[in-house]
C-alpha positions as a LaTeX table, in Angstrom:
\begin{tabular}{lrrr}
\hline
Residue & $x$ (\AA) & $y$ (\AA) & $z$ (\AA) \\
\hline
Met1 & 0.07 & $-0.24$ & 0.09 \\
Thr2 & 1.71 & 3.37 & $-1.22$ \\
Glu3 & 1.39 & 6.27 & 1.35 \\
Arg4 & $-1.74$ & 8.29 & 0.88 \\
Leu5 & $-0.79$ & 12.01 & 0.45 \\
Arg6 & $-3.20$ & 15.42 & 0.42 \\
Arg7 & $-3.51$ & 16.52 & $-2.94$ \\
His8 & $-1.84$ & 19.87 & $-2.32$ \\
Glu9 & 1.36 & 17.84 & $-1.04$ \\
Ile10 & 1.57 & 15.78 & $-4.43$ \\
Pro11 & 3.99 & 17.60 & $-7.06$ \\
Val12 & 2.62 & 17.71 & $-10.85$ \\
Val13 & 5.33 & 17.54 & $-13.15$ \\
Ile14 & 4.87 & 18.97 & $-16.60$ \\
Leu15 & 6.80 & 18.59 & $-19.87$ \\
Cys16 & 7.17 & 21.91 & $-21.32$ \\
Gly17 & 10.38 & 21.73 & $-23.00$ \\
Gly18 & 9.84 & 20.04 & $-26.56$ \\
Lys19 & 10.05 & 21.59 & $-30.09$ \\
Gly20 & 6.62 & 20.61 & $-31.34$ \\
Thr21 & 7.96 & 20.13 & $-34.80$ \\
Arg22 & 4.59 & 18.92 & $-36.36$ \\
Phe23 & 3.05 & 22.05 & $-35.44$ \\
Arg24 & 5.51 & 24.55 & $-37.03$ \\
Glu25 & 2.77 & 27.06 & $-37.84$ \\
Glu26 & 2.32 & 28.07 & $-33.90$ \\
Thr27 & 5.93 & 26.54 & $-32.30$ \\
Glu28 & 8.27 & 28.36 & $-34.41$ \\
Tyr29 & 7.45 & 31.71 & $-32.27$ \\
Arg30 & 7.07 & 29.91 & $-28.85$ \\
Pro31 & 7.02 & 26.59 & $-27.04$ \\
Lys32 & 3.80 & 24.16 & $-27.81$ \\
Pro33 & 2.62 & 24.55 & $-24.36$ \\
Met34 & 2.05 & 28.30 & $-24.59$ \\
Val35 & $-0.16$ & 27.75 & $-27.43$ \\
Glu36 & $-3.37$ & 29.26 & $-26.67$ \\
Ile37 & $-6.71$ & 27.86 & $-26.60$ \\
Gly38 & $-9.11$ & 30.85 & $-26.22$ \\
Asn39 & $-6.97$ & 33.43 & $-24.56$ \\
Gln40 & $-4.87$ & 30.91 & $-22.29$ \\
Pro41 & $-2.16$ & 28.72 & $-23.39$ \\
Ile42 & $-3.08$ & 24.96 & $-23.24$ \\
Leu43 & $-0.66$ & 24.57 & $-20.28$ \\
Trp44 & $-2.84$ & 26.93 & $-18.30$ \\
His45 & $-5.68$ & 24.53 & $-19.03$ \\
Ile46 & $-3.96$ & 21.42 & $-18.12$ \\
Met47 & $-3.20$ & 23.32 & $-14.75$ \\
Lys48 & $-6.54$ & 24.13 & $-14.02$ \\
Ile49 & $-7.58$ & 20.55 & $-14.51$ \\
Tyr50 & $-5.16$ & 19.66 & $-11.77$ \\
Gly51 & $-6.28$ & 22.60 & $-9.75$ \\
His52 & $-9.92$ & 21.48 & $-9.83$ \\
Phe53 & $-8.76$ & 18.58 & $-7.62$ \\
Gly54 & $-6.66$ & 20.04 & $-5.25$ \\
Phe55 & $-3.16$ & 20.14 & $-6.68$ \\
Arg56 & $-1.37$ & 23.08 & $-6.42$ \\
Arg57 & 2.37 & 22.39 & $-6.89$ \\
Phe58 & 3.72 & 22.31 & $-10.36$ \\
Ile59 & 7.07 & 21.55 & $-11.82$ \\
Leu60 & 7.52 & 22.90 & $-15.22$ \\
Cys61 & 10.25 & 21.17 & $-17.44$ \\
Leu62 & 11.35 & 23.67 & $-19.73$ \\
Gly63 & 13.58 & 23.63 & $-22.87$ \\
Tyr64 & 12.98 & 25.03 & $-25.92$ \\
Lys65 & 12.18 & 28.82 & $-25.70$ \\
Gly66 & 11.82 & 28.24 & $-22.08$ \\
Trp67 & 12.02 & 32.01 & $-21.05$ \\
Ile68 & 8.52 & 32.63 & $-22.65$ \\
Ile69 & 6.99 & 30.31 & $-20.26$ \\
Lys70 & 8.91 & 31.83 & $-17.14$ \\
Gln71 & 7.63 & 35.37 & $-18.53$ \\
Tyr72 & 4.29 & 34.44 & $-18.59$ \\
Phe73 & 4.20 & 33.24 & $-14.63$ \\
Leu74 & 6.23 & 36.09 & $-13.86$ \\
Arg75 & 3.98 & 38.61 & $-15.19$ \\
Tyr76 & 0.65 & 36.49 & $-14.35$ \\
Ser77 & $-1.03$ & 39.03 & $-12.39$ \\
Glu78 & $-0.09$ & 41.92 & $-14.35$ \\
Thr79 & $-1.57$ & 40.29 & $-17.28$ \\
Leu80 & $-4.88$ & 39.18 & $-16.04$ \\
Arg81 & $-5.40$ & 42.09 & $-13.66$ \\
Asp82 & $-6.39$ & 45.73 & $-13.71$ \\
Phe83 & $-3.79$ & 48.02 & $-11.99$ \\
Thr84 & $-2.30$ & 51.15 & $-11.48$ \\
Val85 & 1.48 & 52.21 & $-11.48$ \\
Thr86 & 3.02 & 55.13 & $-10.51$ \\
Leu87 & 5.82 & 55.66 & $-12.73$ \\
Asp88 & 7.94 & 57.81 & $-10.50$ \\
Gly89 & 7.70 & 54.90 & $-7.92$ \\
Ser90 & 6.35 & 56.63 & $-5.13$ \\
Arg91 & 3.61 & 54.25 & $-4.57$ \\
Pro92 & 3.76 & 50.59 & $-4.83$ \\
Leu93 & 1.84 & 48.79 & $-7.49$ \\
Glu94 & $-1.93$ & 48.77 & $-6.72$ \\
Phe95 & $-4.31$ & 45.93 & $-8.36$ \\
His96 & $-7.89$ & 46.48 & $-8.23$ \\
Asn97 & $-9.64$ & 43.15 & $-9.02$ \\
Ser98 & $-8.60$ & 39.58 & $-8.47$ \\
Pro99 & $-9.33$ & 37.22 & $-11.94$ \\
Gly100 & $-6.70$ & 34.56 & $-12.41$ \\
Asp101 & $-5.69$ & 34.26 & $-8.99$ \\
Glu102 & $-4.48$ & 30.92 & $-8.47$ \\
Asn103 & $-3.15$ & 29.17 & $-5.23$ \\
Trp104 & $-0.32$ & 27.54 & $-7.37$ \\
Ser105 & 3.30 & 27.02 & $-6.57$ \\
Val106 & 5.40 & 26.93 & $-9.99$ \\
Thr107 & 8.78 & 25.83 & $-10.13$ \\
Cys108 & 10.40 & 26.62 & $-13.53$ \\
Ala109 & 13.26 & 24.44 & $-14.36$ \\
Glu110 & 15.37 & 24.65 & $-17.37$ \\
Thr111 & 16.10 & 21.16 & $-18.72$ \\
Gly112 & 17.90 & 21.54 & $-21.93$ \\
Ala113 & 16.85 & 22.08 & $-25.17$ \\
Glu114 & 17.72 & 18.77 & $-26.85$ \\
Thr115 & 16.88 & 16.54 & $-23.70$ \\
Gly116 & 14.32 & 14.09 & $-23.78$ \\
Thr117 & 11.33 & 13.06 & $-21.89$ \\
Gly118 & 13.25 & 10.90 & $-19.50$ \\
Gly119 & 16.07 & 13.31 & $-19.01$ \\
Arg120 & 13.80 & 16.24 & $-18.12$ \\
Leu121 & 12.37 & 14.11 & $-15.54$ \\
Trp122 & 15.73 & 13.08 & $-14.19$ \\
Arg123 & 16.99 & 16.54 & $-13.85$ \\
Val124 & 13.81 & 17.81 & $-11.62$ \\
Gln125 & 13.79 & 15.27 & $-9.13$ \\
Lys126 & 15.55 & 17.34 & $-6.90$ \\
Tyr127 & 12.54 & 19.27 & $-6.61$ \\
Ile128 & 9.98 & 16.26 & $-6.12$ \\
Asp129 & 9.88 & 15.97 & $-2.35$ \\
Ala130 & 7.17 & 13.70 & $-2.02$ \\
Ala131 & 6.86 & 9.55 & $-2.31$ \\
Thr132 & 4.13 & 10.21 & $-4.94$ \\
Phe133 & 3.71 & 12.30 & $-7.63$ \\
Cys134 & 1.75 & 13.06 & $-10.75$ \\
Phe135 & 3.41 & 13.68 & $-14.51$ \\
Thr136 & 2.12 & 14.70 & $-17.74$ \\
Tyr137 & 2.66 & 16.47 & $-20.99$ \\
Gly138 & 2.16 & 20.13 & $-21.78$ \\
Asp139 & $-0.28$ & 19.48 & $-24.90$ \\
Ala140 & $-2.74$ & 17.20 & $-24.03$ \\
Val141 & $-6.38$ & 18.16 & $-22.11$ \\
Ala142 & $-8.89$ & 15.58 & $-20.59$ \\
Ala143 & $-12.16$ & 15.30 & $-18.41$ \\
Ile144 & $-10.46$ & 13.02 & $-16.28$ \\
Asp145 & $-11.08$ & 12.13 & $-12.78$ \\
Leu146 & $-7.83$ & 12.73 & $-11.03$ \\
Asp147 & $-9.06$ & 11.35 & $-7.90$ \\
Ala148 & $-10.19$ & 8.15 & $-9.39$ \\
Leu149 & $-6.70$ & 8.03 & $-11.09$ \\
Leu150 & $-4.95$ & 8.51 & $-7.77$ \\
Glu151 & $-7.10$ & 5.81 & $-6.08$ \\
His152 & $-6.51$ & 3.21 & $-8.96$ \\
His153 & $-2.76$ & 3.89 & $-8.53$ \\
His154 & $-2.75$ & 3.46 & $-4.76$ \\
Ser155 & $-4.89$ & 0.45 & $-4.90$ \\
Glu156 & $-2.75$ & $-1.33$ & $-7.55$ \\
Gly157 & 0.27 & $-0.45$ & $-5.20$ \\
Arg158 & 3.02 & $-0.42$ & $-8.08$ \\
Ile159 & 5.49 & 2.02 & $-8.82$ \\
Ala160 & 3.88 & 3.69 & $-11.98$ \\
Thr161 & 0.41 & 4.23 & $-13.20$ \\
Val162 & $-0.38$ & 5.17 & $-16.90$ \\
Thr163 & $-3.63$ & 6.86 & $-18.12$ \\
Gly164 & $-5.20$ & 4.82 & $-21.04$ \\
Val165 & $-7.04$ & 6.16 & $-23.62$ \\
His166 & $-8.88$ & 4.95 & $-26.96$ \\
Pro167 & $-7.36$ & 7.08 & $-29.37$ \\
Thr168 & $-9.56$ & 9.19 & $-32.08$ \\
Ser169 & $-9.01$ & 8.19 & $-35.77$ \\
Arg170 & $-8.18$ & 11.14 & $-37.92$ \\
Tyr171 & $-10.22$ & 9.74 & $-40.76$ \\
Gly172 & $-13.74$ & 9.16 & $-41.33$ \\
Glu173 & $-15.18$ & 5.23 & $-40.94$ \\
Met174 & $-17.50$ & 3.62 & $-43.00$ \\
His175 & $-19.62$ & 0.59 & $-42.89$ \\
Val176 & $-19.96$ & $-0.80$ & $-46.13$ \\
Glu177 & $-22.39$ & $-3.21$ & $-47.37$ \\
Gly178 & $-21.19$ & $-4.05$ & $-51.02$ \\
Ser179 & $-21.34$ & $-0.73$ & $-52.91$ \\
Glu180 & $-23.35$ & 0.89 & $-50.21$ \\
Val181 & $-22.24$ & 2.84 & $-47.30$ \\
Thr182 & $-24.42$ & 2.12 & $-44.38$ \\
Glu183 & $-22.94$ & 4.38 & $-41.91$ \\
Phe184 & $-20.43$ & 7.11 & $-41.68$ \\
Asn185 & $-18.69$ & 8.28 & $-38.79$ \\
Glu186 & $-16.40$ & 11.75 & $-38.57$ \\
Lys187 & $-13.19$ & 10.84 & $-36.56$ \\
Pro188 & $-14.67$ & 7.90 & $-34.61$ \\
Thr189 & $-12.98$ & 6.82 & $-31.66$ \\
Leu190 & $-11.44$ & 3.55 & $-31.95$ \\
Ala191 & $-12.98$ & 0.95 & $-30.02$ \\
Glu192 & $-9.81$ & $-1.49$ & $-30.60$ \\
Gly193 & $-6.49$ & $-0.75$ & $-28.70$ \\
Val194 & $-5.42$ & 1.48 & $-26.04$ \\
Val195 & $-2.71$ & 4.41 & $-26.17$ \\
Ser196 & $-0.85$ & 6.50 & $-23.44$ \\
Gly197 & $-2.68$ & 9.77 & $-22.75$ \\
Gly198 & $-0.19$ & 10.79 & $-20.64$ \\
Phe199 & $-1.62$ & 11.96 & $-16.88$ \\
Phe200 & 0.98 & 9.27 & $-14.93$ \\
Val201 & 1.19 & 8.84 & $-11.28$ \\
Phe202 & 4.69 & 7.75 & $-10.25$ \\
Gln203 & 5.98 & 6.77 & $-6.87$ \\
Lys204 & 9.70 & 8.04 & $-6.61$ \\
Asp205 & 10.90 & 4.71 & $-6.78$ \\
Val206 & 10.64 & 5.34 & $-10.44$ \\
Phe207 & 14.18 & 6.89 & $-10.69$ \\
Arg208 & 15.39 & 3.57 & $-10.04$ \\
Tyr209 & 14.63 & 2.81 & $-13.71$ \\
Met210 & 16.32 & 5.78 & $-15.16$ \\
Thr211 & 19.60 & 7.38 & $-15.62$ \\
Glu212 & 21.02 & 10.90 & $-16.10$ \\
Glu213 & 21.52 & 10.48 & $-19.67$ \\
Pro214 & 20.03 & 13.55 & $-21.54$ \\
Glu215 & 18.77 & 11.44 & $-24.62$ \\
Leu216 & 16.92 & 9.19 & $-22.26$ \\
Phe217 & 13.00 & 8.97 & $-23.29$ \\
Leu218 & 10.90 & 7.84 & $-20.65$ \\
Glu219 & 8.60 & 6.24 & $-23.15$ \\
Gln220 & 11.05 & 3.63 & $-23.82$ \\
Lys221 & 13.60 & 1.64 & $-21.62$ \\
Pro222 & 11.76 & 2.99 & $-18.34$ \\
Leu223 & 8.52 & 2.29 & $-18.90$ \\
Gln224 & 9.22 & $-0.87$ & $-20.67$ \\
Asn225 & 11.02 & $-2.15$ & $-17.86$ \\
Leu226 & 8.40 & $-1.09$ & $-15.35$ \\
Ala227 & 6.18 & $-3.29$ & $-17.52$ \\
Arg228 & 8.67 & $-6.03$ & $-17.20$ \\
Asp229 & 8.67 & $-6.21$ & $-13.99$ \\
Gly230 & 5.19 & $-5.84$ & $-13.25$ \\
Gln231 & 5.60 & $-2.44$ & $-11.89$ \\
Leu232 & 2.96 & $-0.19$ & $-14.44$ \\
Ser233 & $-0.26$ & $-0.02$ & $-14.07$ \\
Val234 & $-3.07$ & 1.28 & $-16.27$ \\
Tyr235 & $-5.88$ & 3.41 & $-15.70$ \\
Arg236 & $-8.64$ & 3.36 & $-18.46$ \\
His237 & $-9.94$ & 6.54 & $-19.27$ \\
Thr238 & $-13.08$ & 6.80 & $-21.89$ \\
Asp239 & $-14.10$ & 10.16 & $-21.42$ \\
Phe240 & $-12.76$ & 13.13 & $-23.61$ \\
Trp241 & $-9.11$ & 13.09 & $-24.15$ \\
His242 & $-7.38$ & 15.33 & $-26.98$ \\
Pro243 & $-3.99$ & 16.15 & $-27.88$ \\
Met244 & $-2.49$ & 19.34 & $-29.53$ \\
Asp245 & $-0.28$ & 17.88 & $-32.13$ \\
Thr246 & $-0.82$ & 19.68 & $-34.98$ \\
Tyr247 & $-2.65$ & 23.12 & $-36.07$ \\
Arg248 & $-5.70$ & 20.81 & $-37.28$ \\
Asp249 & $-5.66$ & 19.87 & $-33.55$ \\
His250 & $-5.18$ & 23.51 & $-32.47$ \\
Leu251 & $-8.34$ & 24.28 & $-34.51$ \\
His252 & $-10.29$ & 21.77 & $-33.37$ \\
Leu253 & $-9.71$ & 22.49 & $-29.49$ \\
Ser254 & $-10.19$ & 25.96 & $-30.14$ \\
Asp255 & $-13.62$ & 25.33 & $-31.48$ \\
Leu256 & $-14.48$ & 22.88 & $-28.58$ \\
Trp257 & $-13.30$ & 25.94 & $-26.20$ \\
Asn258 & $-15.93$ & 28.48 & $-27.77$ \\
Ser259 & $-18.70$ & 25.80 & $-27.72$ \\
Pro260 & $-21.34$ & 26.23 & $-24.72$ \\
Arg261 & $-19.69$ & 22.96 & $-22.79$ \\
Pro262 & $-15.74$ & 22.73 & $-23.70$ \\
Pro263 & $-15.50$ & 19.06 & $-22.88$ \\
Trp264 & $-12.33$ & 19.29 & $-20.39$ \\
Lys265 & $-13.70$ & 22.45 & $-18.41$ \\
Ile266 & $-14.57$ & 20.89 & $-15.16$ \\
Trp267 & $-13.38$ & 23.73 & $-12.97$ \\
Gln268 & $-15.68$ & 26.52 & $-12.10$ \\
Glu269 & $-14.78$ & 29.94 & $-12.28$ \\
\hline
\end{tabular}
């Protein structure tokens, strides 16, 4: 049985350092986690999902154009709130409202421009001071029940838990009888097969499966060896999940955000 921590004690590590090479329309100018859905970066949406469940300690693994993410959090209040500034410095900065106030603690850690996903995680382990921590990517949103994910992780008692999702086909699916199409579904959810949707929970023992090699990819030897040793559980998530890998994904998520009920917006304003 793994130690049960309160949500605010559990660090959440988010990978924010990749170059997003399949999304050059946006990532030429900024890191992919800073591409906006609505008027906020997808990174904010991910953090709001965690915040809804009481998580408030975030460790961001920076790399490509990491300074843009640092600037965003250094100027978070000034960007979202009304204020009065006295240019001669005779009075301190005065804020007039409180939209965007979050009880988050955000650690921005430089992990290298070319570092692999496992290498990035290895380089922030000094900031992980709890036996259990969450881990995810900075480019996917989901209507995920993080309480249920954590409960599943603890009940299984393994070192690692990965969220498994059924991927959505990028192509229209047709049911055909002879020369007649009897059913057509645009981008159906595939019933067969499960892929990683991110949203991991790890015990700190996961670092026994890792090395300090900068080129280490978490999805290769570390997770493969955890699975070989019977130390990797899967939490099956069947509700909404969608990555932002391409410009088409960005447009789709933006359309959903502008709809009356964005499917991953589980938090209250």
